[in-house]
N, C-alpha and C positions, 0 to 999 in steps of 0.2 A: 719089242717096238719102241721106237723114240717117241715121246709126246712133247707136242709144243705147248707153251702157256695158253690156256683157254683164250684170252684176249688176243693173242697174236693169230691163233688159228681162225677166229672169227671175223676178224677186221679185214677191210679193203685196203689195198696199197693204193698210194698216191699215183696218179698217171700224170706225168708232165706233158708239156706241149710236144708234138710231134717234132722230130729232128730229122730231116731228109737226108740221106747219106749221098745222093747225087746232087751236082751243082745245076743251076739254072732256075732254082725257086726264089721267089720274092717272099721273105720269111716275116711275117706280121703276126706271129702267134705266142711269141713268149717274152714279149716287151723288152727285147734287147735294143741297145743303142744302135743305129744306123751308121755312126760315125766312129772312127777308131778313136782309142784313148789317147790322153795327152801325149804329145812327143816325148815329154819329160819322164813319162813312165817307160817308154821304150829305152830312152837313154839309160835310165836306172837299172832295168833288167840287163843291158848290154854291159854296164859296168860290172855288175855281179858275175858276168860270165868271163871276165878276163883270166889270163893264164890259162886258157883251155878249160875253164870251169872249175879251176882249183877250189873255189869256195864250196862247191856242191858236195863235196866229200865230207864236208862238216856239218853238224846240226846246226839249225838255225836258232836264233834268239827264243828261247821258250817264253820268255814274258814279253814279247813284241814292244821292247821300250821304246824304240825310236817311232814306231808307227803310232804308240799310244801317246807319245809326248805330242806329236804333230797334231793328231786329233783333238787332244786336250786344249792345246793352243787355240785351234780353230774355233773351237766350241766353248771356250772361256771357263773351263774347269780344270782342277788338278788331275794329273795322270790316274791318280788312285780312283777317279770317278769313269774311267773308260777301260773297256776290254776289246780287243780285236778277236775275229772269228773267222772260222772256215764257211764264209757265207752267213747270212743272217739266219739261215735254218739252224745252224748249230746252236745260235742263242736261243731261238724258239723252243728248241728241244732241250737246252739245259735249263731253261727256265722253269719248264714244267718239271723236270726231274728235281730242281732244287726246292720247289715250293708245293708239289702236289703228290701226295702218297695215292696208292692204288685205292680207287672209291672217291676220291676228292673230286670236286667239281672244276672243271676247266670250261670256260665261257667264251663266245665270240659272236660276232653278228653274221648272220646269214642273209645274203651272201657276202662273203669275203674269202679269205685265202683258205682253201679246203684243206692244206696240208696241216693246220692246226689240229684238226680232227685226228687225223694220223697219227701225229705225235702224241697227242693225249691218249689214244687208245693204246699205243705201245706201252706207256707208263700205267695202263690199267685205270686211268681217270675216267670219270663221269663226264660225258660232252653234253653241254647244254647251249643251245643258240638262241639268239633274239633277232627279230625281224627289225626293219626301219619303217618309220612313219613317213607321212607324205612330206613333213617338214624336216626330213632326215635327221630324226633322233631315234634313239634306240627304243622300240616298244616294249612296254611293260618291264622296264628295268627298275628293279626294287630299289626303295631308299637305302636300304642297307644290303649290298649284295655280299653273299658269304662264300662264294667261290674264291678258289685258292689262286687262279691266274684268271685274268680276263684279257683278251687280245683285241685290240681296236687297229684295224687297218686304217691309217690316215694319210694321204688319201686312200679311199676305199678300191679295193680290187675285187670284182672288173668293173664297177660302175664308175669309178673316177672321181666321186665326190669327196670333199675333205670336211673334217670337224674343226670348228674354231676352237680357240685355247680355253675360252669361258666354259663351253660345254665339256672339254675334256677335264678341266680343273673340278667340275662338279660331278664327273663320273669318278674321279679319283677320291673325292670325298664320301662317295657313295660305295666304294669298294673296300672291303675289310681285309682283301688280299692284295695282290700285285696286279696294277694296270699296265699291261704292256702296249705302248703306242708304237706300232710297226710302220715306221716312215719309210718304206722302201721306195716311194715314189715322191718324196718330200721335195726334192729339188727342183720339181717342175710347178710348185706352187710358192706362194710367198708366206705361209704359216707354218710353224713348226711348234711342236710341244717341248723342245729342248729347254726352254726357258723354264718349265714346269717342275723339272727334276729337283731343282733346290727347293721349290715350295712345297712338294708332296714326296715324303719319304717313299711311298709306294709306287710310284712312276718309274718305269723303265722305258727308254726310248732306244729302238734298234733301227739300224741303218744297213743298206746293202751298197755295195760298189758296183753290182751287175747292171744297173740301169743307166743312172745319169753319168757314172765315170767309164762306161763302156767297158767294164772288166768281168763280165759274167764268166768268161773263161778262166779267171784266175781264182774264183769262190772265195770272196773276201766280204767280210761284214764287220759291224762294230756295236757297241751298246754304250749308253752312258746312263749311269744309275748312281745311287748312294754307294760309298767306298764298301759298306758291308755286303750290299748286294753283289758288286763286282768281285769281292773276295770269295763269295759263295761260288759264283759262277768260275772262277779260277780254280777252285777245288776239283770241280768235276769235269773241267775240259780234257781233252787229251793234251799231254804234256808238250809235245812239239806239233801243233795243231795248224801251223801255218809254215810253208816253206820258204827259203830265202828269197825266191823271186816274187812271191806274194808279198811279203813283208816290204821290200824296197818299192814295189809296184803301188802298194797302199800308201806309203809315205809321200811318193812323188805325186800321185793323184790328188791327195789332200792338199799339197802345197800349190798345187796349179789351179787355183779358183778362178782366174780369168778365163782359161780354157773351158772349164765346167760352164761357166755362165754363157759363153758363146755358143757351145754345142746346145744347152737346154734352150736358149732362145730360138735357135734354129727349129728345133723340134716342136716347141710351142706354137711356132708361126705356122709350121706345116699342120700341126693339129687344129688349129683354128680355122685355117683355109680349108681343110678336108671336111671337117664338121660342117661348116656352111655350105659347101658343095652338096653334101648328103642330105641336108634339111631341105634344100631347093629341089631335090628329087624325091621327097616325101618320107625320108627316114625321120624317126624319132631318135636325136643323138643326145644322150645324157651330158650336161655340162662336166667338162673334165679338168681335172687338175693335175694330170698325169700325162705319160707319154703314150697314151692310148685313149681309145674312145670306146664305148660301148653304144653299138647303133642298132636299133630295133628296126626291122623290115617293114616296109609299107603293108605287105600282106601278113606280118606276124609269123613268117616262116624263117627262123634263123638258120636252119639247116639248109634249106634252100641256097641262101647266101654262101654258106660255107662250101657246098658241094660245088657251085658254080666257080667260085674263086679257085678251088682246089684244082679244078679241071683245067684251068689256065696257069696252073703252077704258082699259085698265090696262096699262103697259108696264113689262115687267121684262127681265132680260137672259138669254137662252138661249144655251149655247155647245155647239156640234156636237162638239166634241173628246169622244171616248169616255171620257176621264176625268172629264168633266163633264156628260155628257148625261143624266145620271140626275136632274139638279136644275137649278134656276134661282137666279140671284143677284137678291135683291130688295132695293132701296134702301130706307130708311126714309124715309117721307113723315110728315106730320102724323098724330096719332092718329086723325083723322076718315078720312084716306086709307087708313091700315093697316086700319081697321075694315071699310071697303067692300072692301078686298082680300080680308080674311079672310072675309066673307060670300061672295064669289064662290067662293073655294078650298072652303068648307064644302059647297056644292051639288054639287061633283063627287062621283062615285061612289065 
């Protein structure tokens, strides 16, 4: 009889947001961008497919050199400080693999991205979580944190709040291991920890293309860190981890910052309008620096909100965790989609 590793047999799997197979749904449950990617991304992909897709028979650039160069120029670092990835999840996984042995501690804030726990358990690491105080600081965080990796989602998922750089810098000083600042939603706010990478040797900043760049279907991410950290991540990643289409899409998306800013502005405007409308209806809406909001229902029953919207083919994200069960996380769609969502919520008692 075959036997699994004990930690794999015991762990729970991560459950992603529901992906309906049929059409007709308003999909506000996985924080996807409601607008298409930059036209320059489509052009770059089409250019890669010339001559009947001749290029597809050849392996892609294993080092992602052009995409790294473009990212490095954008962030003001040398390419040796940048690594591309098959979604930021690949980076989160490989950071744990690089720094945490079985039994070592991996920490993160609860609530935040629950996939951190799954990745840590795969490695056999010990998971430790920390709550948030009323003034959005990490509760009971030690003056000298001995964990090998600490994940800070900034802005936070699912609450939407961000952490300022003064506080992140303080956390880096208190961490003996690696502080990973997961900036999946950073383009929807004005604060980034990217400038801290050169100041603190233990800070790694990760980004995804799935949200602001509208490329969730391409599975793209990147990290910026000291060259020795990037070199370690290069050692353990798959050798051809990004395909040709993803690589040209990444470079084109990063180059088109005006398109990014215009799309982000539309989403933020919709977010602020929708939040104000919900507050007028008695919802407690957490201030958000992301492309979603976390809204607590007037009666404290987040499941009722989820079920009502589901019945109208509108998907949002409900978490059964007691800390989150009073509300739902609602991704921002187009203005029209959010008006339809608001109309359904307005019909509730």
